[in-house]
C-alpha positions as CSV (number, residue, x, y, z in Angstrom):
1,X,48.4,85.3,107.2
2,X,47.4,88.4,105.3
3,X,43.9,88.3,106.9
4,X,45.5,88.1,110.4
5,X,47.7,91.2,109.5
6,X,44.6,93.0,108.4
7,X,42.8,92.3,111.7
8,X,45.8,93.5,113.7
9,X,46.2,96.6,111.5
10,X,42.6,97.7,112.4
11,X,43.7,97.9,116.0
12,X,46.9,99.8,115.3
13,X,47.4,103.5,114.6
14,X,48.4,104.7,111.1
15,X,51.9,105.6,112.5
16,X,52.5,102.1,113.7
17,X,51.4,100.6,110.4
18,X,53.7,103.0,108.5
19,X,56.6,102.0,110.7
20,X,56.1,98.3,110.2
21,X,58.9,96.7,108.2
22,X,57.6,94.8,105.1
23,X,58.3,91.1,105.1
24,X,61.4,90.2,103.1
25,X,62.8,93.6,103.3
26,X,66.6,93.5,103.6
27,X,68.7,95.7,105.8
28,X,70.9,98.1,103.8
29,X,74.3,96.7,102.8
30,X,77.1,97.7,105.0
31,X,80.3,99.2,103.6
32,X,83.6,97.5,104.3
33,X,85.1,100.8,105.4
34,X,84.9,101.6,109.1
35,X,82.5,104.4,110.0
36,X,84.3,107.7,110.6
37,X,83.9,109.3,114.0
38,X,81.3,112.0,114.5
39,X,82.3,115.3,112.9
40,X,84.6,117.2,115.2
41,X,85.1,114.2,117.6
42,X,88.8,114.3,118.4
43,X,89.5,115.9,115.1
44,X,91.5,118.9,116.4
45,X,93.5,116.6,118.7
46,X,94.2,114.2,115.8
47,X,95.3,117.1,113.5
48,X,97.6,118.5,116.1
49,X,99.2,115.0,116.7
50,X,99.7,114.5,112.9
51,X,101.2,117.9,112.1
52,X,103.5,117.9,115.1
53,X,104.7,114.3,114.6
54,X,103.3,113.0,117.8
55,X,101.0,110.6,115.9
56,X,104.0,108.9,114.2
57,X,105.8,108.5,117.6
58,X,102.8,106.9,119.2
59,X,102.2,104.5,116.2
60,X,105.8,103.4,116.0
61,X,105.6,102.2,119.6
62,X,102.8,99.8,118.7
63,X,103.9,97.2,116.2
64,X,101.0,96.1,113.9
65,X,100.6,92.5,112.7
66,X,98.0,93.4,110.1
67,X,99.2,95.2,107.0
68,X,95.7,96.3,106.1
69,X,95.4,98.1,109.4
70,X,98.9,99.7,108.8
71,X,97.8,101.0,105.4
72,X,94.4,102.2,106.8
73,X,96.3,104.1,109.6
74,X,98.3,105.8,106.9
75,X,95.1,106.8,105.1
76,X,93.7,108.4,108.3
77,X,96.9,110.3,108.9
78,X,96.8,111.8,105.3
79,X,93.2,112.7,105.8
80,X,94.0,114.6,108.9
81,X,96.8,116.4,107.1
82,X,94.4,117.5,104.3
83,X,92.0,118.7,107.1
84,X,94.9,120.6,108.7
85,X,95.7,122.3,105.3
86,X,92.1,123.5,104.9
87,X,92.0,124.7,108.5
88,X,95.2,126.6,108.1
89,X,93.5,129.4,106.1
90,X,94.6,131.2,103.0
91,X,96.8,133.6,105.0
92,X,99.0,130.8,106.4
93,X,100.9,130.2,103.2
94,X,104.1,128.9,104.8
95,X,102.2,126.5,107.0
96,X,100.2,125.3,104.0
97,X,103.4,124.6,102.1
98,X,104.8,122.7,105.0
99,X,101.6,120.6,105.3
100,X,101.7,119.7,101.6
101,X,105.3,118.6,102.0
102,X,104.2,116.3,104.9
103,X,101.4,114.9,102.8
104,X,103.9,114.2,100.0
105,X,106.3,112.4,102.4
106,X,103.5,110.3,103.8
107,X,102.1,109.4,100.4
108,X,105.5,108.6,98.9
109,X,106.3,106.1,101.7
110,X,102.8,104.7,101.7
111,X,103.0,104.1,97.9
112,X,106.3,102.2,98.2
113,X,104.9,100.0,100.9
114,X,102.0,99.1,98.7
115,X,103.8,98.8,95.4
116,X,106.9,96.9,96.6
117,X,105.3,94.6,99.1
118,X,101.5,94.6,99.6
119,X,100.4,94.6,95.9
120,X,103.0,92.0,95.0
121,X,101.8,89.6,97.7
122,X,98.2,90.2,96.7
123,X,98.9,89.4,93.0
124,X,100.6,86.2,94.0
125,X,97.6,84.6,95.7
126,X,95.2,84.7,92.8
127,X,96.1,85.7,89.2
128,X,92.9,87.2,87.7
129,X,90.7,89.7,89.6
130,X,93.4,90.8,92.1
131,X,95.7,91.7,89.2
132,X,92.9,94.0,87.8
133,X,92.5,95.7,91.2
134,X,96.2,96.2,91.6
135,X,96.6,97.5,88.0
136,X,94.0,100.2,88.8
137,X,95.8,101.1,92.1
138,X,99.1,101.5,90.2
139,X,97.5,103.9,87.8
140,X,95.9,105.9,90.6
141,X,99.4,106.1,92.2
142,X,100.8,107.6,89.0
143,X,98.2,110.3,89.1
144,X,99.0,111.2,92.7
145,X,102.7,111.2,92.0
146,X,102.3,113.5,89.0
147,X,100.3,115.9,91.1
148,X,102.9,115.8,93.9
149,X,105.6,116.6,91.4
150,X,103.7,119.6,90.1
151,X,103.0,120.9,93.6
152,X,106.6,120.6,94.5
153,X,107.4,123.2,91.8
154,X,104.8,125.6,93.0
155,X,104.5,128.1,95.8
156,X,101.3,128.7,97.8
157,X,101.1,132.1,96.2
158,X,100.7,130.5,92.7
159,X,97.1,130.5,91.4
160,X,97.2,126.7,90.7
161,X,98.5,125.7,94.1
162,X,95.1,125.4,96.0
163,X,93.4,123.9,92.9
164,X,96.1,121.2,92.6
165,X,95.8,120.4,96.4
166,X,92.1,120.0,95.9
167,X,92.5,117.6,93.0
168,X,95.2,115.7,94.9
169,X,92.8,115.3,97.9
170,X,90.0,114.1,95.7
171,X,92.3,111.6,93.9
172,X,93.5,110.2,97.2
173,X,90.0,110.0,98.6
174,X,88.9,108.0,95.5
175,X,91.9,105.7,95.8
176,X,91.3,105.1,99.5
177,X,87.7,104.3,99.0
178,X,88.4,101.7,96.3
179,X,91.2,100.1,98.4
180,X,89.2,99.9,101.6
181,X,86.0,98.8,100.0
182,X,87.4,96.3,97.5
183,X,91.1,95.5,97.6
184,X,91.7,95.3,101.3
185,X,88.8,92.9,102.2
186,X,89.8,90.6,99.3
187,X,93.4,90.7,100.5
188,X,92.5,89.7,104.0
189,X,90.4,86.9,102.8
190,X,93.0,85.5,100.4
191,X,96.3,86.0,102.4
192,X,95.2,84.6,105.7
193,X,96.5,85.4,109.2
194,X,100.0,83.9,108.7
195,X,100.5,85.6,105.3
196,X,99.3,89.0,106.7
197,X,101.7,88.8,109.6
198,X,104.6,88.0,107.3
199,X,103.7,91.0,105.0
200,X,103.3,93.3,108.0
201,X,106.8,92.5,109.2
202,X,108.3,93.3,105.9
203,X,106.3,96.5,105.6
204,X,107.4,97.7,109.1
205,X,111.1,97.0,108.2
206,X,110.8,98.9,104.8
207,X,108.9,101.8,106.4
208,X,111.7,102.3,109.0
209,X,114.3,102.4,106.2
210,X,112.3,104.8,104.1
211,X,111.6,107.1,107.0
212,X,115.3,107.1,108.0
213,X,116.2,107.9,104.4
214,X,113.8,110.9,104.4
215,X,115.4,112.3,107.5
216,X,119.0,112.1,106.1
């Protein structure tokens, strides 16, 4: 077989030989996370929808039977809010403060959905590795909550304000990556369609209650 390849290679250009894929070469592993849209693709529209509340109105009209997709949708919403904060500019201090408050509200509700329902269901299906993943997630939530509490006591004019928002963004990004790459795929595999639907129903009900409480 190697002799046949050698004969064929003599009739091919160096560029063709260089492009040939070696036998046994594996395709690069794919991440469990969905690929983000191209930079700028619909970003401005998404940011406007999030900061004006139109995104929440649209999402509430479309019930989701998959709790993982519900949580991932929350992740995308918070990412858009962080983008809106950065695009607001240093001069828009009042707007930046408002966006940070929106981020805090979204993260607080999101954390309760995970801690009170999703993580508990995940721990119940297998006692060992899921518990480790959930313990790590709880610890990451504590870091985020501490940063949110510190930000709530600051004004955008304070020197530490922007720095703490940056640390918060990085902490959330790390948490999201671990959940979407490790915890969520494992949860979908272990819980099954019926279990996921039941969890989604409970999460929708709790989210409505938490959002109503925030408005009061």
